[in-house]
MIKEZA-443883 format. One record per atom (N, C-alpha, C): z, x negated, y negated; atom name. Coordinates in Angstrom, 2 decimals. Example, Ala and Ser with C-alpha at 12.3 -4.5 7.8 and 13.67 -1.06 7.14 Angstrom:
# residues 2
+---------+---------+---------+-------+
!       Z !       X !       Y ! atomo !
+---------+---------+---------+-------+
!    7.80 !  -13.19 !    5.69 !     N !
!    7.80 !  -12.30 !    4.50 !    CA !
!    7.80 !  -13.20 !    3.30 !     C !
!    7.08 !  -12.85 !    2.25 !     N !
!    7.14 !  -13.67 !    1.06 !    CA !
!    7.87 !  -12.90 !   -0.03 !     C !
+---------+---------+---------+-------+
This chain:
# residues 156
+---------+---------+---------+-------+
!       Z !       X !       Y ! atomo !
+---------+---------+---------+-------+
!  -43.99 !  -32.56 !  -48.78 !     N !
!  -43.79 !  -31.81 !  -47.58 !    CA !
!  -42.48 !  -32.22 !  -46.94 !     C !
!  -41.88 !  -31.25 !  -46.28 !     N !
!  -40.63 !  -31.52 !  -45.58 !    CA !
!  -40.89 !  -32.16 !  -44.24 !     C !
!  -39.96 !  -32.97 !  -43.82 !     N !
!  -40.05 !  -33.60 !  -42.52 !    CA !
!  -39.37 !  -32.70 !  -41.50 !     C !
!  -40.05 !  -32.39 !  -40.39 !     N !
!  -39.49 !  -31.50 !  -39.38 !    CA !
!  -38.57 !  -32.27 !  -38.46 !     C !
!  -37.45 !  -31.61 !  -38.10 !     N !
!  -36.51 !  -32.19 !  -37.16 !    CA !
!  -36.96 !  -31.81 !  -35.77 !     C !
!  -36.97 !  -32.76 !  -34.81 !     N !
!  -37.36 !  -32.40 !  -33.45 !    CA !
!  -36.43 !  -31.32 !  -32.89 !     C !
!  -36.97 !  -30.46 !  -32.04 !     N !
!  -36.23 !  -29.32 !  -31.49 !    CA !
!  -35.04 !  -29.76 !  -30.65 !     C !
!  -35.14 !  -30.89 !  -29.98 !     N !
!  -34.06 !  -31.30 !  -29.10 !    CA !
!  -32.98 !  -32.11 !  -29.82 !     C !
!  -33.21 !  -32.52 !  -30.99 !     N !
!  -32.24 !  -33.36 !  -31.70 !    CA !
!  -31.37 !  -32.51 !  -32.59 !     C !
!  -30.09 !  -32.73 !  -32.52 !     N !
!  -29.15 !  -32.03 !  -33.37 !    CA !
!  -28.76 !  -32.97 !  -34.50 !     C !
!  -28.78 !  -32.47 !  -35.70 !     N !
!  -28.44 !  -33.32 !  -36.84 !    CA !
!  -27.42 !  -32.59 !  -37.69 !     C !
!  -26.67 !  -33.34 !  -38.40 !     N !
!  -25.70 !  -32.73 !  -39.30 !    CA !
!  -26.34 !  -32.59 !  -40.67 !     C !
!  -26.02 !  -31.51 !  -41.33 !     N !
!  -26.57 !  -31.32 !  -42.67 !    CA !
!  -25.84 !  -32.24 !  -43.63 !     C !
!  -26.50 !  -32.74 !  -44.61 !     N !
!  -25.92 !  -33.74 !  -45.48 !    CA !
!  -24.73 !  -33.25 !  -46.29 !     C !
!  -24.65 !  -31.97 !  -46.62 !     N !
!  -23.61 !  -31.53 !  -47.53 !    CA !
!  -22.34 !  -31.03 !  -46.88 !     C !
!  -22.37 !  -30.32 !  -45.77 !     N !
!  -21.18 !  -29.65 !  -45.31 !    CA !
!  -20.69 !  -30.00 !  -43.94 !     C !
!  -21.24 !  -30.88 !  -43.23 !     N !
!  -20.75 !  -31.23 !  -41.92 !    CA !
!  -21.15 !  -30.23 !  -40.86 !     C !
!  -22.11 !  -29.34 !  -41.11 !     N !
!  -22.58 !  -28.38 !  -40.14 !    CA !
!  -23.54 !  -29.03 !  -39.17 !     C !
!  -23.84 !  -28.35 !  -38.10 !     N !
!  -24.73 !  -28.86 !  -37.07 !    CA !
!  -25.98 !  -28.01 !  -37.07 !     C !
!  -27.10 !  -28.65 !  -37.00 !     N !
!  -28.36 !  -27.93 !  -36.91 !    CA !
!  -28.75 !  -27.94 !  -35.44 !     C !
!  -28.96 !  -26.74 !  -34.90 !     N !
!  -29.31 !  -26.60 !  -33.49 !    CA !
!  -30.69 !  -25.99 !  -33.36 !     C !
!  -31.34 !  -26.39 !  -32.34 !     N !
!  -32.65 !  -25.82 !  -32.05 !    CA !
!  -32.45 !  -24.44 !  -31.44 !     C !
!  -33.46 !  -23.61 !  -31.44 !     N !
!  -33.33 !  -22.27 !  -30.83 !    CA !
!  -32.93 !  -22.32 !  -29.36 !     C !
!  -33.40 !  -23.26 !  -28.60 !     N !
!  -33.02 !  -23.35 !  -27.18 !    CA !
!  -31.55 !  -23.76 !  -27.04 !     C !
!  -31.09 !  -24.64 !  -27.94 !     N !
!  -29.69 !  -25.05 !  -27.91 !    CA !
!  -28.77 !  -23.91 !  -28.32 !     C !
!  -29.21 !  -23.11 !  -29.26 !     N !
!  -28.44 !  -21.94 !  -29.69 !    CA !
!  -28.34 !  -20.95 !  -28.54 !     C !
!  -29.45 !  -20.76 !  -27.86 !     N !
!  -29.46 !  -19.83 !  -26.73 !    CA !
!  -28.54 !  -20.34 !  -25.61 !     C !
!  -28.55 !  -21.63 !  -25.33 !     N !
!  -27.69 !  -22.22 !  -24.31 !    CA !
!  -26.23 !  -22.11 !  -24.72 !     C !
!  -25.92 !  -22.40 !  -25.98 !     N !
!  -24.55 !  -22.29 !  -26.49 !    CA !
!  -24.06 !  -20.85 !  -26.40 !     C !
!  -24.90 !  -19.90 !  -26.79 !     N !
!  -24.53 !  -18.48 !  -26.73 !    CA !
!  -24.29 !  -18.05 !  -25.28 !     C !
!  -25.12 !  -18.54 !  -24.38 !     N !
!  -24.95 !  -18.21 !  -22.96 !    CA !
!  -23.64 !  -18.75 !  -22.41 !     C !
!  -23.31 !  -19.99 !  -22.74 !     N !
!  -22.05 !  -20.59 !  -22.28 !    CA !
!  -20.85 !  -19.86 !  -22.87 !     C !
!  -20.94 !  -19.52 !  -24.16 !     N !
!  -19.85 !  -18.78 !  -24.82 !    CA !
!  -19.67 !  -17.41 !  -24.17 !     C !
!  -20.77 !  -16.73 !  -23.91 !     N !
!  -20.69 !  -15.41 !  -23.27 !    CA !
!  -20.09 !  -15.52 !  -21.87 !     C !
!  -20.47 !  -16.54 !  -21.13 !     N !
!  -19.94 !  -16.75 !  -19.79 !    CA !
!  -18.43 !  -16.99 !  -19.83 !     C !
!  -17.98 !  -17.85 !  -20.77 !     N !
!  -16.55 !  -18.11 !  -20.89 !    CA !
!  -15.78 !  -16.86 !  -21.28 !     C !
!  -16.31 !  -16.10 !  -22.23 !     N !
!  -15.63 !  -14.86 !  -22.65 !    CA !
!  -15.59 !  -13.85 !  -21.51 !     C !
!  -16.69 !  -13.74 !  -20.76 !     N !
!  -16.72 !  -12.80 !  -19.65 !    CA !
!  -15.71 !  -13.21 !  -18.57 !     C !
!  -15.62 !  -14.50 !  -18.26 !     N !
!  -14.67 !  -14.96 !  -17.25 !    CA !
!  -13.24 !  -14.68 !  -17.67 !     C !
!  -12.92 !  -14.88 !  -18.94 !     N !
!  -11.58 !  -14.59 !  -19.44 !    CA !
!  -11.30 !  -13.09 !  -19.35 !     C !
!  -12.27 !  -12.28 !  -19.76 !     N !
!  -12.10 !  -10.83 !  -19.71 !    CA !
!  -11.93 !  -10.37 !  -18.27 !     C !
!  -12.75 !  -10.92 !  -17.37 !     N !
!  -12.68 !  -10.55 !  -15.96 !    CA !
!  -11.33 !  -10.94 !  -15.37 !     C !
!  -10.84 !  -12.11 !  -15.71 !     N !
!   -9.54 !  -12.56 !  -15.20 !    CA !
!   -8.41 !  -11.66 !  -15.71 !     C !
!   -8.44 !  -11.34 !  -17.00 !     N !
!   -7.40 !  -10.46 !  -17.57 !    CA !
!   -7.46 !   -9.07 !  -16.94 !     C !
!   -8.67 !   -8.56 !  -16.74 !     N !
!   -8.83 !   -7.24 !  -16.14 !    CA !
!   -8.36 !   -7.25 !  -14.69 !     C !
!   -8.64 !   -8.31 !  -13.98 !     N !
!   -8.21 !   -8.41 !  -12.58 !    CA !
!   -6.69 !   -8.47 !  -12.48 !     C !
!   -6.04 !   -9.21 !  -13.37 !     N !
!   -4.58 !   -9.27 !  -13.38 !    CA !
!   -3.98 !   -7.91 !  -13.68 !     C !
!   -4.57 !   -7.21 !  -14.65 !     N !
!   -4.08 !   -5.87 !  -15.00 !    CA !
!   -4.26 !   -4.92 !  -13.83 !     C !
!   -5.40 !   -4.98 !  -13.16 !     N !
!   -5.66 !   -4.12 !  -12.01 !    CA !
!   -4.66 !   -4.39 !  -10.90 !     C !
!   -4.40 !   -5.67 !  -10.62 !     N !
!   -3.46 !   -6.02 !   -9.56 !    CA !
!   -2.05 !   -5.54 !   -9.90 !     C !
!   -1.67 !   -5.63 !  -11.17 !     N !
!   -0.34 !   -5.16 !  -11.57 !    CA !
!   -0.23 !   -3.65 !  -11.39 !     C !
!   -1.26 !   -2.91 !  -11.81 !     N !
!   -1.26 !   -1.46 !  -11.67 !    CA !
!   -1.28 !   -1.06 !  -10.19 !     C !
!   -2.08 !   -1.75 !   -9.40 !     N !
!   -2.15 !   -1.45 !   -7.98 !    CA !
!   -0.81 !   -1.72 !   -7.31 !     C !
!   -0.17 !   -2.78 !   -7.70 !     N !
!    1.14 !   -3.11 !   -7.15 !    CA !
!    2.15 !   -2.01 !   -7.45 !     C !
!    2.14 !   -1.51 !   -8.67 !     N !
!    3.07 !   -0.44 !   -9.04 !    CA !
!    2.77 !    0.82 !   -8.22 !     C !
!    1.50 !    1.15 !   -8.07 !     N !
!    1.13 !    2.34 !   -7.30 !    CA !
!    1.50 !    2.19 !   -5.82 !     C !
!    1.27 !    1.00 !   -5.26 !     N !
!    1.62 !    0.79 !   -3.87 !    CA !
!    3.12 !    0.85 !   -3.66 !     C !
!    3.89 !    0.32 !   -4.61 !     N !
!    5.35 !    0.40 !   -4.49 !    CA !
!    5.81 !    1.86 !   -4.54 !     C !
!    5.20 !    2.65 !   -5.42 !     N !
!    5.57 !    4.07 !   -5.50 !    CA !
!    5.20 !    4.79 !   -4.19 !     C !
!    4.03 !    4.47 !   -3.65 !     N !
!    3.61 !    5.08 !   -2.38 !    CA !
!    4.55 !    4.66 !   -1.26 !     C !
!    4.96 !    3.40 !   -1.26 !     N !
!    5.88 !    2.91 !   -0.24 !    CA !
!    7.21 !    3.64 !   -0.32 !     C !
!    7.73 !    3.84 !   -1.52 !     N !
!    8.99 !    4.57 !   -1.69 !    CA !
!    8.85 !    6.01 !   -1.19 !     C !
!    7.71 !    6.62 !   -1.47 !     N !
!    7.45 !    7.99 !   -1.00 !    CA !
!    7.44 !    8.03 !    0.53 !     C !
!    6.75 !    7.06 !    1.15 !     N !
!    6.68 !    7.01 !    2.61 !    CA !
!    8.06 !    6.73 !    3.21 !     C !
!    8.85 !    5.88 !    2.55 !     N !
!   10.19 !    5.60 !    3.04 !    CA !
!   11.04 !    6.87 !    3.01 !     C !
!   10.88 !    7.66 !    1.96 !     N !
!   11.63 !    8.93 !    1.88 !    CA !
!   11.18 !    9.86 !    3.02 !     C !
!    9.85 !    9.96 !    3.23 !     N !
!    9.35 !   10.80 !    4.33 !    CA !
!    9.90 !   10.33 !    5.67 !     C !
!    9.91 !    9.02 !    5.88 !     N !
!   10.41 !    8.48 !    7.14 !    CA !
!   11.89 !    8.79 !    7.31 !     C !
!   12.64 !    8.69 !    6.23 !     N !
!   14.08 !    8.98 !    6.29 !    CA !
!   14.29 !   10.45 !    6.69 !     C !
!   13.55 !   11.35 !    6.07 !     N !
!   13.68 !   12.79 !    6.38 !    CA !
!   13.29 !   13.04 !    7.84 !     C !
!   12.19 !   12.44 !    8.28 !     N !
!   11.76 !   12.63 !    9.67 !    CA !
!   12.77 !   12.06 !   10.66 !     C !
!   13.33 !   10.89 !   10.35 !     N !
!   14.35 !   10.31 !   11.23 !    CA !
!   15.53 !   11.26 !   11.39 !     C !
!   15.98 !   11.82 !   10.26 !     N !
!   17.11 !   12.76 !   10.32 !    CA !
!   16.76 !   13.98 !   11.15 !     C !
!   15.55 !   14.52 !   10.97 !     N !
!   15.14 !   15.69 !   11.75 !    CA !
!   15.09 !   15.37 !   13.25 !     C !
!   14.54 !   14.22 !   13.58 !     N !
!   14.46 !   13.82 !   14.99 !    CA !
!   15.86 !   13.67 !   15.58 !     C !
!   16.75 !   13.03 !   14.83 !     N !
!   18.12 !   12.86 !   15.32 !    CA !
!   18.82 !   14.21 !   15.48 !     C !
!   18.61 !   15.11 !   14.53 !     N !
!   19.23 !   16.44 !   14.64 !    CA !
!   18.68 !   17.19 !   15.85 !     C !
!   17.38 !   17.10 !   16.06 !     N !
!   16.78 !   17.79 !   17.22 !    CA !
!   17.27 !   17.20 !   18.53 !     C !
!   17.41 !   15.88 !   18.57 !     N !
!   17.92 !   15.26 !   19.80 !    CA !
!   19.36 !   15.69 !   20.06 !     C !
!   20.14 !   15.76 !   18.99 !     N !
!   21.53 !   16.21 !   19.16 !    CA !
!   21.54 !   17.66 !   19.62 !     C !
!   20.66 !   18.47 !   19.06 !     N !
!   20.57 !   19.87 !   19.46 !    CA !
!   20.12 !   19.94 !   20.92 !     C !
!   19.14 !   19.10 !   21.26 !     N !
!   18.64 !   19.07 !   22.63 !    CA !
!   19.77 !   18.75 !   23.60 !     C !
!   20.53 !   17.73 !   23.28 !     N !
!   21.63 !   17.33 !   24.15 !    CA !
!   22.70 !   18.42 !   24.22 !     C !
!   22.93 !   19.11 !   23.11 !     N !
!   23.96 !   20.14 !   23.09 !    CA !
!   23.53 !   21.45 !   23.70 !     C !
!   22.32 !   21.90 !   23.38 !     N !
!   21.87 !   23.23 !   23.80 !    CA !
!   21.37 !   23.28 !   25.23 !     C !
!   20.66 !   22.24 !   25.66 !     N !
!   20.03 !   22.34 !   26.96 !    CA !
!   20.68 !   21.46 !   28.01 !     C !
!   21.87 !   21.09 !   27.75 !     N !
!   22.55 !   20.31 !   28.78 !    CA !
!   23.29 !   21.26 !   29.71 !     C !
!   23.64 !   20.76 !   30.85 !     N !
!   24.36 !   21.55 !   31.84 !    CA !
!   25.75 !   21.91 !   31.31 !     C !
!   26.28 !   21.04 !   30.47 !     N !
!   27.63 !   21.25 !   29.96 !    CA !
!   27.72 !   22.44 !   29.00 !     C !
!   26.63 !   22.78 !   28.33 !     N !
!   26.68 !   23.82 !   27.31 !    CA !
!   26.63 !   25.21 !   27.94 !     C !
!   27.44 !   26.17 !   27.45 !     N !
!   27.45 !   27.50 !   28.06 !    CA !
!   26.11 !   28.24 !   27.94 !     C !
!   25.32 !   27.92 !   26.92 !     N !
!   24.02 !   28.58 !   26.79 !    CA !
!   22.92 !   27.69 !   27.34 !     C !
!   23.22 !   26.87 !   28.31 !     N !
!   22.25 !   25.92 !   28.86 !    CA !
!   21.07 !   26.57 !   29.54 !     C !
!   21.18 !   27.82 !   29.85 !     N !
!   20.08 !   28.51 !   30.54 !    CA !
!   19.16 !   29.18 !   29.52 !     C !
!   18.61 !   28.41 !   28.59 !     N !
!   17.71 !   28.94 !   27.59 !    CA !
!   16.33 !   29.13 !   28.21 !     C !
!   15.51 !   29.97 !   27.61 !     N !
!   14.18 !   30.26 !   28.18 !    CA !
!   13.31 !   29.01 !   28.20 !     C !
!   12.35 !   29.01 !   29.12 !     N !
!   11.42 !   27.89 !   29.23 !    CA !
!   10.57 !   27.74 !   27.98 !     C !
!   10.21 !   28.84 !   27.34 !     N !
!    9.40 !   28.79 !   26.13 !    CA !
!   10.13 !   28.06 !   25.02 !     C !
!   11.37 !   28.38 !   24.80 !     N !
!   12.15 !   27.71 !   23.76 !    CA !
!   12.29 !   26.23 !   24.07 !     C !
!   12.49 !   25.90 !   25.31 !     N !
!   12.61 !   24.49 !   25.72 !    CA !
!   11.30 !   23.76 !   25.46 !     C !
!   10.18 !   24.38 !   25.84 !     N !
!    8.86 !   23.78 !   25.63 !    CA !
!    8.61 !   23.57 !   24.14 !     C !
!    8.93 !   24.57 !   23.32 !     N !
!    8.74 !   24.45 !   21.87 !    CA !
!    9.56 !   23.31 !   21.30 !     C !
!   10.78 !   23.16 !   21.75 !     N !
!   11.64 !   22.08 !   21.27 !    CA !
!   11.05 !   20.73 !   21.66 !     C !
!   10.58 !   20.62 !   22.90 !     N !
!    9.98 !   19.36 !   23.35 !    CA !
!    8.75 !   19.03 !   22.51 !     C !
!    7.90 !   20.03 !   22.26 !     N !
!    6.69 !   19.80 !   21.47 !    CA !
!    7.04 !   19.39 !   20.04 !     C !
!    8.03 !   20.04 !   19.46 !     N !
!    8.45 !   19.69 !   18.10 !    CA !
!    8.98 !   18.27 !   18.05 !     C !
!    9.76 !   17.89 !   19.04 !     N !
!   10.31 !   16.53 !   19.07 !    CA !
!    9.18 !   15.51 !   19.22 !     C !
!    8.20 !   15.78 !   20.06 !     N !
!    7.07 !   14.86 !   20.24 !    CA !
!    6.25 !   14.76 !   18.95 !     C !
!    6.00 !   15.90 !   18.31 !     N !
!    5.21 !   15.91 !   17.08 !    CA !
!    5.92 !   15.12 !   15.98 !     C !
!    7.22 !   15.36 !   15.82 !     N !
!    7.96 !   14.65 !   14.79 !    CA !
!    8.04 !   13.15 !   15.09 !     C !
!    8.18 !   12.81 !   16.34 !     N !
!    8.22 !   11.40 !   16.71 !    CA !
!    6.90 !   10.71 !   16.39 !     C !
!    5.79 !   11.39 !   16.66 !     N !
!    4.49 !   10.78 !   16.35 !    CA !
!    4.27 !   10.71 !   14.84 !     C !
!    4.72 !   11.72 !   14.08 !     N !
!    4.62 !   11.67 !   12.62 !    CA !
!    5.44 !   10.51 !   12.07 !     C !
!    6.62 !   10.31 !   12.61 !     N !
!    7.47 !    9.21 !   12.16 !    CA !
!    6.82 !    7.87 !   12.47 !     C !
!    6.26 !    7.73 !   13.65 !     N !
!    5.60 !    6.48 !   14.02 !    CA !
!    4.42 !    6.20 !   13.08 !     C !
!    3.64 !    7.22 !   12.76 !     N !
!    2.50 !    7.06 !   11.85 !    CA !
!    2.98 !    6.70 !   10.45 !     C !
!    4.03 !    7.34 !    9.97 !     N !
!    4.58 !    7.04 !    8.64 !    CA !
!    5.07 !    5.60 !    8.59 !     C !
!    5.72 !    5.15 !    9.64 !     N !
!    6.20 !    3.77 !    9.66 !    CA !
!    5.04 !    2.78 !    9.72 !     C !
!    3.96 !    3.14 !   10.41 !     N !
!    2.78 !    2.28 !   10.44 !    CA !
!    2.16 !    2.18 !    9.05 !     C !
!    2.08 !    3.32 !    8.34 !     N !
!    1.54 !    3.32 !    6.99 !    CA !
!    2.43 !    2.51 !    6.04 !     C !
!    3.74 !    2.59 !    6.23 !     N !
!    4.65 !    1.80 !    5.40 !    CA !
!    4.41 !    0.31 !    5.64 !     C !
!    4.20 !   -0.09 !    6.88 !     N !
!    3.93 !   -1.49 !    7.18 !    CA !
!    2.63 !   -1.94 !    6.52 !     C !
!    1.61 !   -1.09 !    6.56 !     N !
!    0.34 !   -1.42 !    5.90 !    CA !
!    0.54 !   -1.60 !    4.40 !     C !
!    1.33 !   -0.71 !    3.80 !     N !
!    1.59 !   -0.82 !    2.36 !    CA !
!    2.35 !   -2.09 !    2.04 !     C !
!    3.32 !   -2.45 !    2.89 !     N !
!    4.07 !   -3.69 !    2.67 !    CA !
!    3.14 !   -4.90 !    2.73 !     C !
!    2.22 !   -4.90 !    3.70 !     N !
!    1.27 !   -6.01 !    3.82 !    CA !
!    0.36 !   -6.10 !    2.61 !     C !
!   -0.11 !   -4.97 !    2.11 !     N !
!   -0.96 !   -4.98 !    0.91 !    CA !
!   -0.18 !   -5.48 !   -0.30 !     C !
!    1.08 !   -5.06 !   -0.42 !     N !
!    1.90 !   -5.55 !   -1.52 !    CA !
!    2.13 !   -7.05 !   -1.40 !     C !
!    2.38 !   -7.52 !   -0.19 !     N !
!    2.59 !   -8.95 !    0.03 !    CA !
!    1.33 !   -9.71 !   -0.35 !     C !
!    0.14 !   -9.17 !   -0.01 !     N !
!   -1.12 !   -9.82 !   -0.37 !    CA !
!   -1.32 !   -9.88 !   -1.87 !     C !
!   -0.83 !   -8.86 !   -2.58 !     N !
!   -0.95 !   -8.85 !   -4.05 !    CA !
!    0.11 !   -9.71 !   -4.72 !     C !
!    1.07 !  -10.16 !   -3.96 !     N !
!    2.12 !  -10.97 !   -4.54 !    CA !
!    3.34 !  -10.17 !   -4.93 !     C !
!    3.33 !   -8.88 !   -4.63 !     N !
!    4.48 !   -8.03 !   -4.90 !    CA !
!    5.56 !   -8.28 !   -3.88 !     C !
!    6.75 !   -7.91 !   -4.20 !     N !
!    7.87 !   -8.09 !   -3.28 !    CA !
!    8.11 !   -6.76 !   -2.58 !     C !
!    7.86 !   -6.72 !   -1.30 !     N !
!    8.08 !   -5.51 !   -0.52 !    CA !
!    9.43 !   -5.59 !    0.16 !     C !
!   10.11 !   -4.46 !    0.23 !     N !
!   11.41 !   -4.40 !    0.91 !    CA !
!   11.16 !   -4.56 !    2.39 !     C !
!   11.64 !   -5.64 !    2.95 !     N !
!   11.35 !   -5.90 !    4.37 !    CA !
!   12.41 !   -5.32 !    5.29 !     C !
!   13.49 !   -4.81 !    4.75 !     N !
!   14.54 !   -4.26 !    5.59 !    CA !
!   14.16 !   -2.85 !    6.01 !     C !
!   14.00 !   -2.64 !    7.31 !     N !
!   13.67 !   -1.31 !    7.80 !    CA !
!   14.58 !   -0.98 !    8.96 !     C !
!   14.79 !    0.28 !    9.12 !     N !
!   15.56 !    0.75 !   10.27 !    CA !
!   14.57 !    1.38 !   11.23 !     C !
!   14.59 !    0.96 !   12.46 !     N !
!   13.66 !    1.49 !   13.45 !    CA !
!   14.43 !    2.33 !   14.44 !     C !
!   13.96 !    3.54 !   14.62 !     N !
!   14.59 !    4.46 !   15.56 !    CA !
!   13.61 !    4.66 !   16.69 !     C !
!   14.07 !    4.55 !   17.92 !     N !
!   13.21 !    4.75 !   19.07 !    CA !
!   12.94 !    6.24 !   19.22 !     C !
!   11.78 !    6.67 !   18.73 !     N !
!   11.45 !    8.08 !   18.79 !    CA !
!   10.21 !    8.33 !   19.62 !     C !
!    9.64 !    7.29 !   20.18 !     N !
!    8.41 !    7.48 !   20.92 !    CA !
!    8.66 !    7.83 !   22.37 !     C !
!    9.90 !    7.76 !   22.80 !     N !
!   10.23 !    8.11 !   24.17 !    CA !
!   10.12 !    9.60 !   24.40 !     C !
!   10.11 !    9.95 !   25.63 !     N !
!   10.05 !   11.35 !   26.00 !    CA !
!   11.40 !   12.01 !   25.76 !     C !
!   11.42 !   13.31 !   25.50 !     N !
!   12.71 !   13.99 !   25.39 !    CA !
!   13.41 !   13.95 !   26.74 !     C !
!   14.70 !   14.08 !   26.72 !     N !
!   15.42 !   14.04 !   27.99 !    CA !
!   14.88 !   15.08 !   28.96 !     C !
!   14.94 !   14.75 !   30.23 !     N !
!   14.44 !   15.68 !   31.23 !    CA !
!   15.28 !   16.95 !   31.21 !     C !
!   14.56 !   18.05 !   31.36 !     N !
!   15.29 !   19.32 !   31.35 !    CA !
!   16.05 !   19.46 !   32.67 !     C !
!   17.24 !   19.88 !   32.53 !     N !
!   18.09 !   20.08 !   33.72 !    CA !
!   18.40 !   21.57 !   33.84 !     C !
!   18.33 !   22.02 !   35.02 !     N !
!   18.68 !   23.41 !   35.26 !    CA !
!   20.19 !   23.50 !   35.30 !     C !
!   20.77 !   24.56 !   34.76 !     N !
!   22.23 !   24.69 !   34.80 !    CA !
!   22.73 !   24.83 !   36.25 !     C !
!   23.88 !   24.26 !   36.46 !     N !
!   24.49 !   24.35 !   37.79 !    CA !
!   25.03 !   25.75 !   38.01 !     C !
!   24.79 !   26.30 !   39.16 !     N !
!   25.23 !   27.66 !   39.42 !    CA !
!   26.39 !   27.68 !   40.36 !     C !
+---------+---------+---------+-------+
């Protein structure tokens, strides 16, 4: 009759240097191996996700920067138009109240859109910084939240 090896004892086989493991030891070894493989896979997947997210956030930031640039130009053009068209100095300074009101509303709307776009850009920069990405910290800030210049009636 063969002599049984205790379940908790690991022995080497006489011929090849292999290890004899009990079923519980095999299960424990398999569990540890699976845990290590899962942690490696999870780490690699997380790094890949962060890299992809960083690229997407940078693209979104560039898009928002372009939008902000366009809005800044529009606001500046409208302010220049406001100063030129509705000032006392301009010959057509006596424009209708409706046109003046529309211009003021457009300037306020664009100013609030620009402020919101800049806030979103800041959020994107912070998320990129948290991911370890390098966000462009140089920004140009234009004071657009102020009220449009007070309307002046032309001098008669």
